[in-house]
Steps between C-alpha positions, in 0.01 A plus 500: 500500500779293347323499160471879515874537571588258220272682256662832594846350454395371159387848395828648623701249299282551192537878519876470539510294181336775291744656257590867546190669641443857385555719803532875520830608657341759731175546687340634180412309187759538226266451202427824313253428220134441569518162333800387708341622823174324417679177406720489810276657763129499406459191287535256791160609633322660204617228256680530166198626306363717782213259561535507879477208740328369811687292755679616813354839413285656231699670226269689265529477127679790336379386158221721367474667840292819485638613837827568318329777302638736766878497512480646850309195621773264381775721642331501842469121501862443400626749759275405792380149424155369585379176659741223386716740296791645697606865469792559265567868578831425671608242245449699178605840378246743359619406151455129564147546633410714197654241265307204640174694525533612137580142401192344662278780366610427140516119510270207579215644295527843664537801270538794737757710318518805728831443675599534862826687560757469778383845614144365531629220720709740708190712562305189608756394758 
């Protein structure tokens, strides 16, 4: 038990030493572009090149992902989450969801150029 407490204290001290974390000032994310949202929200699980990861959960690859062919599919996942992915509907505006969905659908080897609009996201809520 003592080792567990000491390890937790070490993590607390290490996290306090990190320089200026990027935090949103409200309950919603402040990033607006798809790239910024991906970098600061999605990349931790889906990795920098969209290759996905397996560890505490399974985070599918976004790279060359044929499921992203449908913009509505991606919107639904971002809004409602699935399995290890939490829902982001209360943390992102319609514009932010559209921006990040359009970003992942046009990066990482994906070339789905039909765009999702904020109105599409609003209708999916």
